[in-house]
ZAKOL-363144 format. One line per field, with one value per residue: residue number from 1; x, y, z of N, C-alpha, C, O in turn. Coordinates in steps of 0.05 Angstrom, whole numbers, plus 5000, padded with zeros to 4 digits. Layout:
n: NUM	...
n.xx: X	...
n.yy: Y	...
n.zz: Z	...
ca.xx: X	...
ca.yy: Y	...
ca.zz: Z	...
c.xx: X	...
c.yy: Y	...
c.zz: Z	...
o.xx: X	...
o.yy: Y	...
o.zz: Z	...
END
This chain:
n: 1	2	3	4	5	6	7	8	9	10	11	12	13	14	15	16	17	18	19	20	21	22	23	24	25	26	27	28	29	30	31	32	33	34	35	36	37	38	39	40	41	42	43	44	45	46	47	48	49	50	51	52	53	54	55	56	57	58	59	60	61	62	63	64	65	66	67	68	69	70	71	72	73	74	75	76	77	78	79	80	81	82	83	84	85	86	87	88	89	90	91	92	93	94	95	96	97	98	99	100	101	102	103	104	105	106	107	108	109	110	111	112	113	114	115	116	117	118	119	120	121	122	123	124	125	126	127	128	129	130	131	132	133	134	135	136	137	138	139	140	141	142	143	144	145	146	147	148	149	150	151	152	153	154	155	156	157	158	159	160	161	162	163	164	165	166	167	168	169	170	171	172	173	174	175	176	177	178	179	180	181	182	183	184	185	186	187	188	189	190	191	192	193	194	195	196	197	198	199	200	201	202	203	204	205	206	207	208	209	210	211	212	213	214	215	216	217	218	219	220	221	222	223	224	225	226	227	228	229	230	231	232	233	234	235	236	237	238	239	240	241	242	243	244	245	246	247	248	249	250	251	252	253	254	255	256	257	258	259	260	261	262	263	264	265	266	267	268	269	270	271	272	273	274	275	276	277	278	279	280	281	282	283	284	285	286	287	288	289	290	291	292	293	294	295
n.xx: 6960	6930	6964	6947	6937	6985	6988	7008	7047	7073	7091	7141	7174	7210	7270	7281	7294	7315	7317	7257	7234	7239	7184	7145	7169	7149	7091	7060	6999	6965	6977	6960	6976	6964	6984	6965	6908	6853	6869	6922	6936	6979	6994	7031	7039	7013	6975	7011	7038	7073	7119	7165	7215	7233	7296	7324	7355	7331	7332	7304	7291	7289	7271	7279	7226	7195	7168	7193	7215	7168	7141	7175	7169	7115	7113	7142	7108	7112	7084	7017	6973	6927	6896	6895	6938	6987	7029	7068	7108	7062	7024	6973	6983	6946	6904	6917	6918	6944	6976	6988	7012	7058	7083	7092	7128	7172	7188	7190	7207	7264	7300	7341	7369	7391	7415	7454	7433	7450	7456	7495	7517	7519	7553	7576	7557	7515	7482	7468	7437	7395	7340	7320	7322	7286	7240	7238	7268	7322	7385	7397	7450	7481	7461	7470	7526	7536	7516	7548	7598	7590	7587	7636	7649	7670	7715	7699	7658	7657	7665	7644	7599	7627	7678	7681	7687	7651	7632	7636	7598	7551	7550	7541	7489	7464	7473	7441	7391	7389	7393	7346	7326	7293	7237	7244	7291	7290	7322	7339	7370	7423	7478	7484	7510	7562	7632	7660	7691	7675	7621	7622	7642	7600	7557	7577	7573	7518	7504	7529	7498	7451	7467	7494	7467	7415	7380	7326	7327	7306	7320	7323	7353	7393	7437	7469	7513	7507	7457	7470	7490	7446	7398	7356	7328	7278	7240	7212	7168	7137	7103	7087	7100	7155	7181	7232	7296	7335	7392	7425	7470	7516	7516	7469	7431	7438	7425	7370	7351	7358	7316	7272	7226	7247	7227	7202	7208	7151	7105	7086	7094	7123	7189	7253	7279	7330	7353	7365	7370	7313	7278	7228	7223	7259	7232	7192	7152	7116	7156	7167	7138	7163	7216	7225	7232	7207	7240
n.yy: 8405	8432	8478	8546	8572	8611	8671	8661	8697	8714	8669	8624	8611	8566	8572	8565	8498	8487	8449	8433	8475	8459	8440	8495	8528	8571	8610	8666	8699	8747	8791	8844	8902	8955	9016	9063	9109	9137	9197	9193	9142	9089	9043	8991	8940	8916	8875	8830	8771	8711	8655	8616	8575	8512	8498	8538	8602	8664	8732	8795	8856	8928	8998	9045	9043	9010	8966	8919	8901	8900	8859	8816	8812	8799	8750	8720	8717	8756	8801	8819	8810	8851	8832	8771	8711	8676	8622	8575	8522	8496	8510	8554	8617	8654	8625	8610	8609	8657	8629	8581	8602	8624	8577	8553	8590	8582	8530	8525	8570	8609	8667	8721	8780	8848	8870	8834	8810	8778	8747	8777	8752	8699	8642	8629	8579	8572	8615	8599	8554	8575	8587	8535	8518	8554	8534	8487	8444	8401	8409	8372	8330	8314	8348	8398	8397	8396	8446	8481	8468	8482	8537	8549	8553	8523	8531	8573	8567	8571	8623	8688	8739	8789	8774	8760	8774	8821	8794	8740	8742	8750	8702	8667	8683	8666	8611	8601	8610	8568	8521	8499	8470	8496	8507	8551	8604	8671	8730	8794	8845	8822	8833	8885	8909	8896	8895	8897	8851	8814	8813	8789	8738	8720	8718	8678	8635	8633	8618	8569	8541	8534	8504	8459	8444	8445	8486	8534	8602	8668	8732	8801	8856	8915	8914	8902	8868	8831	8809	8784	8735	8702	8654	8675	8739	8779	8835	8893	8950	9007	8976	8934	8876	8878	8849	8798	8765	8711	8672	8717	8773	8823	8865	8856	8862	8916	8941	8928	8952	9006	9015	9017	9060	9109	9116	9148	9130	9099	9135	9120	9066	9007	9004	8972	8921	8941	8948	8933	8867	8827	8789	8767	8757	8715	8679	8665	8703	8762	8818	8881	8941	8991	9031	9008	9009	9011	8982
n.zz: 2247	2187	2149	2132	2066	2033	1994	1926	1905	1950	1973	1999	1951	1907	1868	1797	1781	1830	1892	1928	1982	2052	2096	2123	2181	2207	2196	2170	2162	2130	2167	2209	2243	2286	2316	2365	2359	2321	2287	2298	2291	2270	2220	2229	2210	2150	2126	2120	2093	2096	2090	2128	2117	2147	2178	2151	2138	2146	2131	2151	2124	2114	2106	2161	2206	2175	2194	2207	2257	2287	2259	2271	2328	2331	2304	2340	2383	2421	2417	2400	2344	2306	2265	2227	2224	2261	2257	2290	2283	2267	2304	2321	2345	2362	2383	2433	2505	2553	2588	2560	2516	2539	2555	2505	2482	2516	2502	2447	2419	2408	2429	2409	2426	2412	2457	2504	2549	2594	2658	2707	2752	2742	2713	2645	2629	2665	2650	2599	2610	2637	2616	2613	2667	2690	2668	2694	2675	2652	2619	2559	2556	2509	2468	2491	2491	2435	2419	2449	2428	2374	2378	2398	2453	2493	2527	2558	2593	2648	2659	2679	2653	2654	2645	2594	2523	2481	2434	2452	2494	2465	2436	2478	2490	2444	2447	2492	2469	2433	2463	2482	2441	2400	2354	2322	2319	2335	2318	2336	2309	2321	2316	2330	2375	2369	2348	2280	2271	2312	2301	2250	2263	2295	2258	2225	2260	2267	2215	2214	2252	2225	2180	2204	2250	2236	2248	2248	2230	2239	2225	2241	2211	2198	2168	2108	2101	2142	2128	2082	2097	2100	2074	2048	2037	2062	2045	2074	2070	2092	2124	2092	2050	2007	1968	1956	1962	1939	1956	1971	1959	1982	1945	1914	1954	1970	1923	1920	1966	1953	1919	1951	1979	2025	2094	2153	2224	2252	2291	2357	2354	2384	2413	2400	2442	2479	2526	2595	2625	2611	2649	2644	2589	2583	2613	2580	2577	2554	2535	2569	2543	2547	2525	2475	2404	2338	2285
ca.xx: 6939	6937	6971	6933	6951	6995	6986	7031	7068	7088	7099	7170	7176	7237	7280	7279	7314	7324	7301	7236	7240	7226	7159	7150	7169	7133	7074	7045	6978	6949	6981	6955	6981	6962	6990	6951	6880	6845	6888	6949	6941	6999	6991	7058	7037	6989	6969	7036	7036	7099	7127	7194	7221	7248	7324	7334	7363	7318	7336	7283	7303	7272	7277	7270	7197	7181	7153	7207	7216	7141	7136	7190	7157	7089	7119	7152	7088	7118	7064	6994	6964	6899	6883	6913	6946	7016	7031	7095	7107	7035	7006	6963	6988	6922	6886	6929	6915	6970	6992	6997	7031	7083	7095	7102	7153	7194	7197	7189	7218	7288	7302	7367	7365	7415	7427	7462	7414	7461	7457	7524	7527	7519	7573	7566	7541	7490	7465	7458	7417	7375	7312	7312	7318	7261	7219	7239	7279	7351	7396	7404	7479	7492	7453	7485	7554	7537	7512	7572	7620	7584	7592	7664	7648	7678	7734	7689	7633	7659	7670	7621	7598	7647	7703	7678	7685	7623	7625	7631	7573	7529	7549	7528	7461	7454	7472	7418	7368	7390	7395	7320	7318	7268	7229	7256	7305	7286	7345	7333	7395	7442	7505	7483	7528	7588	7649	7657	7702	7658	7597	7627	7644	7574	7542	7587	7562	7490	7503	7536	7476	7432	7479	7502	7447	7388	7364	7313	7333	7294	7336	7319	7378	7396	7464	7470	7533	7495	7436	7482	7494	7421	7390	7336	7322	7251	7240	7187	7166	7111	7086	7079	7122	7165	7197	7251	7320	7346	7421	7432	7497	7515	7509	7441	7415	7440	7409	7342	7344	7357	7290	7251	7222	7253	7205	7210	7198	7123	7100	7068	7102	7142	7217	7267	7289	7359	7361	7375	7358	7285	7275	7203	7227	7272	7212	7171	7132	7120	7173	7155	7139	7178	7243	7227	7224	7205	7260
ca.yy: 8419	8441	8506	8561	8578	8638	8680	8651	8717	8718	8643	8618	8595	8558	8582	8544	8477	8483	8430	8446	8482	8443	8451	8520	8527	8594	8620	8690	8702	8772	8804	8873	8913	8984	9029	9089	9110	9161	9208	9186	9113	9080	9014	8981	8917	8921	8851	8815	8742	8699	8630	8614	8546	8500	8493	8559	8627	8686	8759	8814	8883	8950	9024	9050	9047	8993	8946	8893	8892	8893	8833	8796	8808	8786	8722	8707	8717	8776	8821	8808	8824	8859	8814	8751	8687	8668	8594	8567	8493	8487	8519	8581	8631	8669	8607	8601	8626	8668	8607	8562	8617	8626	8550	8549	8605	8569	8504	8524	8594	8620	8695	8734	8809	8864	8869	8806	8800	8757	8754	8781	8735	8671	8635	8626	8554	8577	8632	8582	8535	8590	8582	8508	8518	8568	8516	8462	8423	8399	8408	8346	8333	8313	8372	8420	8395	8404	8475	8494	8464	8498	8565	8552	8564	8502	8540	8597	8560	8578	8651	8706	8758	8810	8762	8753	8796	8825	8772	8716	8745	8745	8674	8655	8689	8648	8584	8600	8607	8542	8497	8488	8457	8510	8505	8574	8625	8698	8747	8822	8860	8809	8844	8914	8918	8883	8906	8883	8824	8798	8809	8769	8712	8713	8710	8652	8615	8630	8603	8541	8529	8526	8483	8435	8436	8444	8506	8555	8628	8691	8754	8828	8871	8938	8911	8885	8847	8810	8797	8767	8708	8687	8640	8692	8765	8789	8864	8907	8979	9017	8955	8914	8862	8893	8831	8780	8757	8685	8671	8746	8784	8851	8883	8854	8873	8945	8949	8926	8973	9032	9017	9021	9088	9112	9126	9152	9111	9105	9144	9103	9038	9000	9004	8947	8917	8944	8956	8913	8840	8824	8761	8758	8746	8689	8661	8661	8723	8785	8839	8907	8958	9015	9031	8995	9024	8993	8988
ca.zz: 2233	2160	2148	2113	2041	2029	1967	1911	1901	1975	1983	1999	1927	1899	1843	1777	1783	1858	1907	1943	2009	2073	2107	2138	2210	2216	2175	2176	2143	2132	2192	2211	2270	2287	2341	2367	2351	2308	2267	2306	2286	2251	2213	2228	2191	2133	2110	2114	2092	2088	2102	2135	2115	2168	2171	2133	2151	2133	2142	2146	2121	2105	2118	2188	2207	2155	2208	2209	2285	2294	2248	2286	2354	2327	2297	2364	2404	2441	2413	2387	2319	2305	2246	2215	2239	2263	2264	2296	2285	2262	2325	2318	2370	2370	2396	2458	2528	2561	2601	2539	2499	2553	2554	2478	2478	2530	2490	2418	2407	2419	2423	2412	2423	2409	2484	2509	2569	2611	2687	2713	2774	2733	2693	2618	2629	2680	2634	2577	2621	2652	2608	2621	2696	2695	2659	2710	2658	2652	2592	2549	2554	2482	2453	2503	2481	2407	2417	2459	2408	2350	2384	2407	2481	2512	2547	2570	2607	2677	2661	2682	2631	2656	2637	2566	2504	2471	2417	2468	2508	2446	2430	2501	2487	2422	2458	2509	2452	2419	2481	2486	2416	2391	2326	2308	2334	2324	2325	2331	2307	2340	2314	2334	2396	2365	2327	2255	2272	2329	2286	2229	2275	2304	2235	2216	2278	2260	2190	2222	2267	2205	2163	2218	2271	2224	2261	2233	2241	2226	2236	2232	2211	2180	2156	2085	2104	2159	2113	2060	2107	2100	2050	2035	2049	2058	2048	2081	2066	2101	2136	2072	2037	1983	1953	1969	1947	1945	1954	1969	1963	1992	1923	1907	1976	1969	1900	1926	1986	1940	1906	1970	1987	2053	2111	2181	2244	2258	2318	2372	2352	2405	2406	2404	2469	2478	2553	2614	2623	2615	2658	2634	2563	2587	2624	2561	2579	2537	2546	2574	2519	2550	2515	2450	2380	2315	2264
c.xx: 6948	6942	6955	6950	6960	6994	7011	7053	7085	7099	7130	7176	7206	7244	7280	7302	7324	7306	7280	7245	7228	7199	7164	7150	7151	7117	7060	7024	6962	6952	6976	6960	6981	6968	6976	6923	6875	6865	6917	6956	6962	6996	7019	7060	7011	6984	6993	7031	7063	7102	7157	7200	7238	7277	7336	7339	7350	7324	7312	7295	7282	7280	7268	7241	7182	7164	7167	7210	7188	7134	7150	7177	7130	7093	7128	7132	7094	7099	7041	6988	6935	6883	6904	6921	6977	7016	7061	7094	7079	7015	6999	6966	6963	6902	6895	6922	6943	6988	7004	7017	7058	7098	7107	7127	7176	7206	7202	7204	7243	7290	7331	7363	7392	7430	7432	7443	7425	7461	7486	7534	7528	7542	7560	7548	7514	7471	7453	7435	7394	7346	7302	7306	7292	7237	7219	7250	7310	7361	7403	7434	7490	7486	7468	7514	7556	7534	7537	7595	7615	7591	7620	7665	7658	7697	7725	7665	7634	7665	7644	7622	7619	7675	7703	7678	7656	7614	7620	7605	7549	7528	7537	7497	7449	7452	7447	7392	7366	7386	7368	7309	7293	7262	7242	7270	7300	7308	7339	7358	7417	7470	7506	7502	7556	7605	7648	7668	7684	7632	7599	7629	7616	7556	7551	7576	7532	7487	7509	7513	7454	7442	7484	7482	7418	7369	7350	7318	7319	7306	7328	7347	7376	7421	7463	7491	7522	7474	7446	7489	7469	7417	7371	7333	7294	7251	7212	7190	7138	7092	7077	7104	7129	7184	7217	7274	7328	7377	7431	7462	7494	7506	7480	7423	7415	7424	7379	7334	7342	7330	7267	7250	7228	7229	7215	7198	7169	7119	7080	7076	7122	7170	7229	7277	7319	7369	7371	7360	7328	7280	7248	7206	7240	7252	7189	7149	7137	7137	7157	7158	7158	7206	7247	7220	7223	7225	7250
c.yy: 8428	8471	8521	8568	8607	8646	8672	8671	8719	8691	8640	8600	8588	8571	8559	8524	8471	8462	8445	8453	8462	8455	8476	8515	8549	8604	8645	8694	8728	8788	8834	8881	8943	8994	9056	9087	9136	9170	9201	9157	9108	9051	9003	8957	8919	8897	8835	8785	8731	8672	8630	8585	8536	8495	8513	8584	8649	8712	8776	8842	8903	8976	9026	9056	9029	8971	8920	8883	8885	8865	8811	8790	8794	8756	8707	8706	8737	8800	8808	8823	8831	8841	8794	8729	8685	8639	8587	8537	8482	8496	8548	8596	8645	8651	8598	8620	8637	8647	8589	8576	8620	8599	8545	8565	8593	8545	8506	8548	8603	8650	8705	8764	8823	8866	8839	8793	8776	8766	8755	8762	8706	8666	8632	8601	8558	8595	8616	8565	8549	8585	8555	8506	8532	8550	8490	8439	8423	8399	8380	8347	8333	8338	8396	8421	8404	8434	8490	8492	8481	8527	8570	8564	8545	8512	8566	8592	8569	8607	8667	8726	8779	8800	8753	8777	8799	8802	8746	8718	8740	8716	8658	8659	8671	8619	8581	8597	8580	8518	8484	8473	8470	8503	8527	8592	8652	8716	8776	8839	8848	8820	8873	8925	8906	8898	8888	8854	8805	8793	8789	8741	8702	8704	8683	8630	8611	8613	8573	8527	8520	8502	8457	8426	8436	8465	8525	8582	8649	8716	8781	8842	8895	8934	8892	8862	8824	8795	8778	8739	8690	8673	8658	8717	8773	8819	8874	8937	8988	8995	8933	8900	8876	8875	8815	8774	8729	8687	8700	8751	8812	8870	8881	8864	8903	8955	8949	8947	9000	9036	9023	9050	9091	9123	9130	9132	9119	9113	9125	9074	9032	9000	8977	8945	8919	8951	8932	8887	8840	8795	8750	8745	8718	8669	8656	8681	8746	8805	8865	8924	8981	9011	9016	9014	9005	9002	8981
c.zz: 2206	2161	2127	2088	2041	2000	1951	1908	1926	1985	1981	1975	1921	1873	1823	1780	1810	1871	1923	1971	2028	2081	2123	2168	2222	2192	2186	2154	2148	2157	2190	2240	2269	2315	2342	2357	2336	2287	2274	2301	2265	2246	2209	2210	2176	2114	2102	2115	2082	2101	2106	2137	2138	2159	2152	2150	2134	2147	2134	2146	2112	2117	2147	2188	2188	2168	2213	2238	2295	2284	2265	2313	2352	2320	2322	2386	2426	2439	2398	2361	2321	2287	2236	2234	2239	2272	2267	2300	2282	2283	2321	2344	2380	2386	2424	2481	2535	2572	2580	2521	2512	2552	2526	2473	2492	2515	2461	2405	2423	2411	2428	2407	2419	2435	2491	2530	2585	2640	2696	2734	2766	2713	2665	2617	2643	2665	2611	2587	2634	2642	2615	2651	2703	2689	2675	2695	2661	2623	2584	2543	2526	2466	2464	2492	2452	2404	2426	2440	2383	2354	2397	2435	2502	2534	2561	2588	2636	2681	2664	2659	2631	2647	2608	2548	2495	2452	2432	2484	2489	2438	2453	2498	2465	2432	2476	2493	2439	2438	2486	2462	2404	2362	2310	2328	2320	2335	2317	2332	2325	2339	2321	2354	2393	2345	2302	2257	2289	2315	2264	2240	2284	2280	2224	2234	2273	2234	2196	2236	2248	2189	2179	2239	2261	2236	2241	2246	2225	2240	2224	2232	2192	2162	2132	2087	2121	2143	2092	2070	2106	2074	2034	2051	2042	2064	2055	2076	2074	2110	2116	2060	2012	1967	1970	1951	1957	1941	1952	1972	1973	1970	1916	1929	1974	1945	1906	1946	1974	1927	1925	1979	2017	2068	2139	2200	2251	2287	2332	2371	2374	2395	2411	2433	2469	2506	2569	2610	2629	2623	2649	2607	2565	2598	2605	2562	2560	2550	2551	2548	2522	2539	2488	2427	2357	2294	2237
o.xx: 6972	6926	6949	6974	6944	6998	7033	7077	7109	7114	7142	7183	7224	7227	7278	7325	7339	7283	7285	7261	7208	7193	7185	7133	7139	7127	7049	7030	6949	6932	6987	6950	6996	6960	6976	6914	6890	6877	6934	6978	6962	6997	7030	7080	6990	6989	6994	7021	7074	7090	7172	7192	7256	7282	7355	7328	7358	7322	7301	7308	7261	7296	7251	7231	7157	7147	7155	7207	7185	7122	7138	7174	7123	7078	7122	7138	7082	7097	7045	6998	6920	6859	6928	6911	6990	7005	7077	7081	7073	6991	7017	6953	6959	6886	6882	6922	6963	7012	7028	7036	7079	7122	7128	7146	7199	7230	7216	7212	7243	7283	7343	7354	7413	7455	7416	7438	7410	7465	7501	7558	7539	7550	7535	7526	7494	7447	7429	7415	7374	7329	7279	7287	7277	7217	7202	7244	7322	7347	7413	7442	7507	7504	7477	7524	7575	7548	7546	7610	7634	7599	7626	7680	7655	7696	7740	7652	7613	7670	7623	7642	7629	7692	7722	7670	7639	7592	7601	7591	7530	7506	7523	7482	7426	7433	7435	7374	7344	7377	7367	7287	7274	7280	7251	7261	7306	7313	7334	7368	7428	7485	7527	7511	7572	7595	7636	7657	7679	7621	7581	7618	7610	7542	7534	7570	7522	7470	7497	7509	7440	7428	7479	7481	7400	7345	7362	7314	7319	7304	7326	7361	7361	7424	7458	7486	7526	7473	7433	7494	7471	7429	7370	7336	7287	7261	7192	7212	7119	7068	7061	7126	7112	7202	7218	7272	7328	7386	7445	7476	7473	7490	7467	7401	7394	7410	7364	7312	7325	7321	7246	7270	7216	7214	7235	7180	7164	7130	7061	7065	7136	7175	7218	7283	7332	7392	7383	7341	7319	7278	7245	7193	7233	7254	7169	7129	7159	7135	7137	7178	7168	7219	7269	7204	7237	7227	7264
o.yy: 8431	8486	8510	8568	8625	8628	8675	8663	8725	8691	8651	8577	8602	8578	8535	8531	8452	8459	8468	8439	8450	8477	8478	8500	8545	8606	8645	8692	8730	8797	8848	8868	8955	8983	9071	9066	9155	9154	9203	9148	9122	9035	9006	8953	8924	8899	8827	8774	8741	8667	8641	8571	8551	8488	8507	8588	8653	8714	8773	8849	8896	8976	9011	9072	9033	8959	8901	8859	8866	8849	8791	8767	8779	8739	8683	8695	8735	8816	8788	8845	8818	8835	8800	8727	8692	8632	8591	8527	8461	8491	8565	8590	8648	8662	8582	8645	8628	8647	8582	8564	8617	8598	8533	8554	8594	8541	8489	8546	8604	8657	8698	8771	8811	8864	8822	8769	8757	8790	8735	8757	8689	8685	8633	8601	8549	8592	8621	8561	8536	8580	8551	8493	8522	8551	8472	8416	8443	8389	8364	8362	8349	8349	8413	8442	8417	8446	8509	8511	8493	8541	8592	8583	8550	8502	8579	8611	8574	8616	8659	8730	8786	8816	8741	8799	8782	8793	8731	8698	8727	8706	8638	8641	8662	8605	8560	8583	8570	8497	8461	8463	8456	8496	8523	8595	8655	8716	8781	8845	8862	8816	8886	8948	8907	8912	8867	8836	8783	8771	8772	8722	8679	8683	8668	8608	8589	8595	8555	8503	8500	8482	8435	8402	8428	8462	8531	8584	8649	8719	8784	8840	8895	8949	8869	8840	8801	8771	8759	8722	8666	8679	8656	8717	8774	8828	8866	8948	8977	8997	8916	8911	8885	8886	8818	8778	8724	8701	8707	8736	8824	8888	8901	8875	8916	8976	8967	8959	9016	9059	9032	9063	9077	9139	9118	9117	9142	9101	9115	9058	9050	8996	8960	8966	8900	8959	8914	8885	8853	8777	8726	8725	8700	8645	8643	8677	8749	8810	8869	8921	8991	8990	9012	9033	8985	9025	8985
o.zz: 2202	2171	2106	2090	2047	1983	1961	1907	1924	2005	1963	1979	1930	1857	1831	1783	1814	1864	1932	1983	2022	2073	2136	2178	2243	2170	2208	2130	2169	2169	2173	2259	2254	2335	2322	2346	2338	2273	2256	2306	2244	2265	2187	2196	2188	2090	2079	2135	2062	2122	2091	2156	2148	2136	2138	2171	2111	2171	2112	2166	2103	2136	2156	2172	2185	2155	2222	2243	2311	2299	2271	2321	2370	2330	2324	2407	2447	2457	2384	2357	2336	2292	2237	2257	2219	2293	2249	2318	2293	2281	2318	2364	2404	2401	2436	2477	2525	2567	2581	2511	2499	2548	2523	2461	2482	2515	2450	2382	2447	2389	2448	2385	2423	2436	2485	2529	2590	2646	2693	2735	2781	2699	2663	2605	2633	2666	2604	2572	2642	2659	2622	2659	2720	2702	2670	2701	2670	2605	2600	2526	2520	2452	2449	2486	2445	2388	2413	2435	2373	2335	2405	2440	2526	2556	2575	2598	2648	2703	2652	2646	2610	2641	2598	2557	2501	2454	2425	2486	2497	2433	2448	2503	2467	2426	2476	2501	2434	2429	2493	2462	2399	2346	2287	2351	2296	2359	2293	2354	2341	2357	2318	2352	2412	2327	2303	2245	2280	2316	2259	2228	2280	2283	2214	2224	2275	2233	2185	2231	2253	2186	2168	2245	2275	2235	2220	2270	2200	2264	2199	2252	2173	2142	2136	2077	2115	2145	2084	2054	2110	2054	2009	2075	2018	2085	2044	2077	2063	2105	2123	2060	1997	1954	1994	1927	1981	1923	1933	1984	1972	1974	1911	1923	1977	1948	1898	1944	1982	1923	1917	1985	2033	2057	2147	2192	2257	2305	2320	2387	2383	2371	2425	2445	2460	2509	2559	2595	2648	2605	2646	2601	2550	2593	2613	2549	2550	2574	2538	2534	2502	2542	2480	2431	2356	2287	2217
END
């Protein structure tokens, strides 16, 4: 289907002399999301439009309460919007029944949360293959091998989560997201539970999956160091787009963040999933709202 046009100011435009971006893997058009009613209503997203090019790494940043986690969850089909369109691989999520949306999330979208969400009784290999097994599919051997090699997990496949470091557990979670060959992987603060060394290794693997595997990644983060690994940083403030950076560095990110007016977390907005394993999310279903907060 033909994708809707995004406003030129918000479009994933190229810099002068640069090669054009690939076709967008994900498109957001005029997204509006409100939590609460009456005087307590909070507009977490206020007309957000953006494109996310295929085979690129995009970070989403902004002050606490800016709507970045709400945007990520709406793009991933984990939450609905009040107005606007979300298209993933050319498919309009709003036009899908719950059953078809669940099927699309299983096959087209990969998710990586701050919590590792690994089943403790399964080995690393079994955790990686879990989404495919839930969907009644088998891992394609060549692709499974490429993902495992890219994430340097070959000698850890028979270990259970308790036998893995935090960085290794998060790499297993990323392999689980990649093994289904998704159109896009959404990562919500993936380095939040890691030390600086493990976090740096993880970001290098994300960068590698884009450069070597052609994966599209959209990541929410508070960390300028993490965001500097991306091709582009998209900034939000008060539920609206507040600019972007191409080829970002830590210094340019910090400078841009200083210009954004700080805001508190919106009341009534859902929080990030940071608790125990949500098997519904692995099964392509929407996660429970309890225990989430919008970052």
